[in-house]
C-alpha positions as CSV (number, residue, x, y, z in Angstrom):
1,X,91.4,-76.8,17.1
2,X,89.3,-77.3,20.2
3,X,85.5,-76.8,20.3
4,X,83.5,-76.8,23.5
5,X,79.8,-77.3,23.7
6,X,77.1,-78.6,26.1
7,X,74.4,-81.2,25.4
8,X,71.7,-83.1,27.3
9,X,72.9,-86.4,25.8
10,X,74.7,-88.8,28.2
11,X,78.2,-90.3,27.5
12,X,76.8,-93.5,25.9
13,X,74.6,-91.5,23.5
14,X,77.4,-89.1,22.6
15,X,79.8,-92.0,21.9
16,X,77.2,-93.9,19.7
17,X,76.4,-90.7,17.8
18,X,80.2,-90.1,17.3
19,X,80.6,-93.6,15.9
20,X,77.8,-93.1,13.5
21,X,78.9,-89.6,12.4
22,X,82.7,-90.0,12.3
23,X,83.1,-93.7,12.1
24,X,82.4,-96.5,9.7
25,X,78.9,-97.3,11.1
26,X,75.8,-96.2,9.3
27,X,77.4,-94.2,6.4
28,X,79.7,-92.1,8.6
29,X,82.8,-90.3,7.5
30,X,84.7,-93.6,7.4
31,X,87.2,-92.7,10.1
32,X,88.6,-95.6,12.2
33,X,88.1,-95.8,15.9
34,X,91.4,-95.2,17.6
35,X,90.3,-95.7,21.2
36,X,87.3,-95.6,23.5
37,X,87.9,-95.5,27.2
38,X,86.5,-93.7,30.1
39,X,85.3,-90.3,29.1
40,X,87.1,-90.1,25.7
41,X,86.7,-91.5,22.3
42,X,89.0,-90.9,19.4
43,X,89.0,-91.4,15.6
44,X,91.7,-91.2,12.9
45,X,91.7,-91.1,9.1
46,X,92.3,-88.0,7.0
47,X,92.7,-86.1,10.3
48,X,92.1,-86.8,14.0
49,X,89.1,-86.3,16.3
50,X,89.1,-86.6,20.1
51,X,85.9,-86.2,22.0
52,X,85.9,-85.8,25.7
53,X,82.7,-85.9,27.8
54,X,83.2,-84.3,31.2
55,X,81.5,-85.7,34.2
56,X,78.3,-83.8,35.1
57,X,77.3,-82.7,38.6
58,X,74.3,-84.4,40.0
59,X,72.1,-81.3,39.5
60,X,73.5,-80.4,36.0
61,X,71.1,-79.9,33.2
62,X,73.8,-80.5,30.5
63,X,77.1,-82.2,30.0
64,X,80.2,-80.4,28.7
65,X,81.7,-82.0,25.6
66,X,85.1,-81.0,24.1
67,X,86.1,-81.9,20.5
68,X,89.7,-81.6,19.6
69,X,90.4,-82.0,15.9
70,X,93.2,-82.0,13.4
71,X,92.1,-81.4,9.8
72,X,88.5,-82.1,10.7
73,X,87.3,-78.6,11.9
74,X,84.3,-78.4,9.6
75,X,83.2,-81.9,10.5
76,X,83.5,-81.2,14.2
77,X,81.3,-78.1,13.8
78,X,78.8,-80.1,11.9
79,X,78.7,-82.8,14.6
80,X,78.0,-80.2,17.2
81,X,75.2,-78.5,15.2
82,X,73.6,-81.5,13.7
83,X,73.9,-84.0,16.5
84,X,74.7,-82.6,19.9
85,X,72.6,-79.4,19.7
86,X,69.7,-81.0,17.7
87,X,69.2,-83.9,20.1
88,X,69.4,-81.5,23.1
89,X,66.3,-79.6,22.0
């Protein structure tokens, strides 16, 4: 399943939040980091999560973020609501 959202966070902030939420840092979901390169970060473990941060235009007020998931739909929605949208306000 693919989820698309927008946030005011930058790529570094999104990646760090994803590591904390999905990964093994800070009491996350315990998923393992599969890769982190360029505009994409991925996790695996009881499902898969790929997060893509699209480059923003110079005058953009927000950044587009896509979350592609396998068996982690509820967690992806929670990440969007609790992290990306909350920190954007």
